[in-house]
C-alpha positions in Angstrom: 0.0 0.0 0.0 1.4 3.4 -1.0 0.4 6.5 0.8 1.8 9.9 1.8 4.3 10.7 4.5 2.5 12.7 7.3 5.9 13.9 8.6 6.8 15.4 5.2 3.3 16.8 4.8 3.6 18.5 8.2 6.9 20.1 7.2 5.3 21.5 4.0 2.3 22.9 5.9 4.1 24.4 8.9 5.5 27.5 7.0 2.1 28.2 5.6 0.3 28.3 8.9 3.0 29.9 11.1 5.1 33.0 11.1 7.5 34.9 13.5 6.5 38.3 14.9 9.6 39.3 16.9 10.2 36.4 19.3 6.5 35.3 19.1 5.4 32.5 16.8 2.0 33.3 15.4 -0.3 30.6 14.0 -3.4 30.5 11.9 -6.7 29.8 13.8 -10.2 29.8 12.4 -12.4 30.3 15.5 -12.7 30.4 19.3 -15.8 29.0 20.9 -17.3 27.6 24.1 -18.3 24.0 23.8 -20.1 21.3 25.8 -17.4 18.6 25.5 -15.5 17.6 28.7 -18.3 19.1 30.8 -17.7 22.6 29.3 -14.5 23.9 27.7 -13.1 27.0 26.0 -11.9 25.8 22.6 -9.6 27.2 19.9 -9.7 25.7 16.5 -6.4 25.7 14.6 -5.8 25.6 10.8 -3.7 22.7 9.3 -3.2 19.0 9.8 -0.7 16.4 8.7 -3.4 13.8 8.1 -6.2 13.7 5.6 -8.8 11.6 7.4 -11.7 10.7 5.2 -14.2 11.3 8.0 -12.8 14.6 9.4 -15.4 17.0 10.8 -13.3 20.1 10.3 -11.8 19.5 6.8 -13.7 22.3 5.1 -12.6 25.0 7.6 -9.5 23.9 9.4 -7.7 20.6 9.1 -7.4 20.4 5.3 -6.7 24.1 5.0 -3.5 26.1 5.0 -4.3 29.7 3.9 -7.6 30.4 5.7 -8.3 31.8 9.2 -6.5 34.5 11.0 -3.1 35.0 12.5 -2.8 35.1 16.3 0.0 35.1 18.8 0.3 32.7 21.7 -0.4 35.5 24.2 -3.5 36.7 22.3 -4.8 33.2 21.9 -4.3 32.6 25.6 -6.1 35.8 26.5 -9.1 34.8 24.4 -9.3 31.4 26.0 -9.0 32.8 29.5 -11.7 35.4 28.9 -14.0 32.8 27.5 -13.4 30.4 30.3 -14.0 33.1 32.9 -17.2 34.3 31.3 -18.6 30.8 30.9 -17.3 29.4 34.2 -15.1 26.8 32.5 -12.0 25.4 34.2 -10.6 23.8 31.0 -9.3 25.0 27.6 -8.2 23.2 24.5 -6.7 23.3 21.0 -8.6 21.3 18.4 -9.9 21.4 14.8 -6.5 20.8 13.2 -3.2 19.4 14.5 -1.8 21.6 17.3 1.6 19.9 17.2 2.3 21.2 13.6 3.8 24.4 15.1 5.5 23.2 18.3 7.1 26.5 19.1 3.7 28.3 19.1 2.3 25.6 21.3 5.2 25.8 23.7 4.8 29.6 24.0 1.1 29.2 24.5 1.7 26.7 27.3 4.1 29.2 28.9 1.3 31.8 28.9 -1.2 29.4 30.4 1.1 27.9 33.1 -0.1 30.1 36.0 -3.7 30.6 34.8 -5.2 27.9 37.0 -6.8 26.3 33.9 -6.4 22.8 32.7 -5.3 22.4 29.1 -6.4 19.6 26.8 -4.4 18.9 23.7 -6.3 17.0 21.0 -3.7 15.4 18.7 -3.2 12.5 16.3 0.2 12.1 18.1 2.3 11.4 15.0 4.7 14.2 15.6 5.1 13.4 19.3 5.8 9.8 18.3 8.4 10.9 15.8 10.1 13.6 17.9 10.6 12.9 21.6 11.3 16.5 22.4 7.7 17.4 21.6 6.5 14.7 24.1 9.0 16.2 26.6 7.4 19.7 26.3 3.9 18.3 26.9 4.9 16.0 29.8 6.8 18.8 31.5 3.6 20.8 32.1 1.4 19.1 34.7 -1.7 21.0 33.7 -1.6 19.5 30.2 -3.6 16.4 29.2 -2.8 14.9 25.8 -5.7 13.2 24.2 -4.1 11.1 21.5 -6.7 10.2 18.8 -5.7 6.9 17.1 -7.0 6.4 13.6 -8.0 2.8 13.2 -6.7 -0.4 15.0 -4.1 -1.5 12.5 -1.7 -0.1 9.8 -4.1 -1.3 7.1 -7.1 0.4 8.7 -5.0 3.6 9.3 -4.2 3.7 5.6 -7.8 3.1 4.6 -9.0 6.0 6.9 -6.3 8.5 6.2 -4.6 7.5 2.9 -1.3 7.9 4.7 1.4 5.2 4.4 0.6 2.3 6.8 4.0 2.5 8.5 3.1 5.7 10.2 0.3 4.0 12.2 2.8 3.0 14.9 3.8 6.6 15.6 0.4 7.2 17.2 1.2 4.4 19.7 4.8 5.6 20.1 3.5 9.1 21.0 1.7 7.7 24.0 4.8 5.7 24.9 7.0 8.7 24.6 4.7 10.8 26.8 4.5 8.1 29.5 8.3 7.8 29.4 8.7 11.6 29.7 6.6 11.5 32.9 3.0 12.0 31.7 0.7 10.1 34.0 -1.5 7.6 32.1 -5.2 8.3 32.4 -4.5 11.8 33.8 -1.9 13.6 31.6 -2.2 11.3 28.6 -4.9 8.9 27.4 -5.9 7.3 24.1 -9.0 8.1 22.0 -9.8 5.4 19.5 -11.9 5.8 16.3 -14.1 2.7 16.4 -16.6 3.4 13.7 -14.8 1.2 11.1 -13.2 -1.4 13.4 -14.0 -5.0 14.1 -13.8 -6.5 17.6 -10.8 -8.6 17.1 -8.7 -5.7 15.8 -9.9 -3.6 18.8 -8.8 -6.3 21.2 -5.3 -6.5 19.6 -4.8 -2.8 19.9 -6.0 -2.7 23.5 -3.5 -5.4 24.4 -0.8 -3.2 22.8 -1.8 -0.2 24.9 -2.0 -2.4 28.0 1.7 -3.4 27.5 2.5 0.3 27.9 0.3 0.8 31.0 -3.0 -0.7 32.2 -4.4 2.7 32.9 -4.4 3.6 29.2 -7.0 0.9 28.5 -9.0 2.0 31.6 -9.1 5.6 30.4 -9.8 4.8 26.7 -12.1 7.4 25.0 -14.1 5.7 22.2 -14.8 7.8 19.2 -17.5 7.4 16.6 -18.2 9.3 13.4 -20.7 12.1 13.9 -22.7 12.6 10.7 -22.4 16.3 10.3 -23.3 17.4 6.7 -19.7 18.1 5.8 -18.7 14.6 7.2 -21.3 12.9 5.0 -20.0 14.8 1.9 -16.4 13.8 2.6 -17.2 10.1 3.3 -19.3 10.0 0.1 -16.4 11.4 -1.9 -14.2 8.6 -0.7 -16.8 5.9 -0.6 -16.2 5.4 3.1 -19.0 3.6 5.1 -18.8 3.4 8.9 -20.1 0.3 10.7 -21.2 2.6 13.6 -22.1 6.3 13.4 -24.5 8.8 14.9 -26.4 11.9 14.1 -25.4 15.0 16.1 -26.8 14.8 19.6 -27.8 11.2 19.4 -26.4 7.9 20.5 -24.2 5.7 18.2 -26.1 3.4 15.9 -25.1 0.6 13.5 -25.1 1.8 9.9 -24.3 -1.4 8.0 
């Protein structure tokens, strides 16, 4: 199976979505919003991703984009998140929408701004860059208020390729990211945990992956966050384009249901 290299894709995208302004590294974002996930959280959606998931919910505004959105510094992004959290009574903030690790210096500066805010920070990531570069995992693990939610695409290299079109060999970097974070001091289940896209997976493949996670630490399996495709209109359009059919999916605001 031939596919693209997400490390190389990330390197091509980074200069399009980041720029220096003095010592500050600005990044492209496309929105800030309050959201119901995690019991209430202030969210910032970033532009750009190094995967091209065929079921992505933000492809039309964020993840597949490189030249949309607006530039914002780590300090300004932090200020927006803090104001939103204070106004809504949230104790958590997050980066989502695209891949936050594509511009590690921006992320590192943003974490520096958040360090004494009293807010918890959730990083939603595919993990590939933290699996490839241990220094990124070190940055995340060195901040105790950070929780890395590593979203694993599929349960095998073959399924990863089917869902993302990336080369199957890069599937393992998602697992390696979790391992690197744990080795760097992130507490499993608290500072790092896996999310697993299950809409396309069969039980035997799921069991094999859970055993692999269990070999790293039992708490990773105990804290697993199952993901299912949400059938937003833009998700339906994207899956139709690729002929992708989930086994399990759900309409926004409803419980998962078998599709085929």
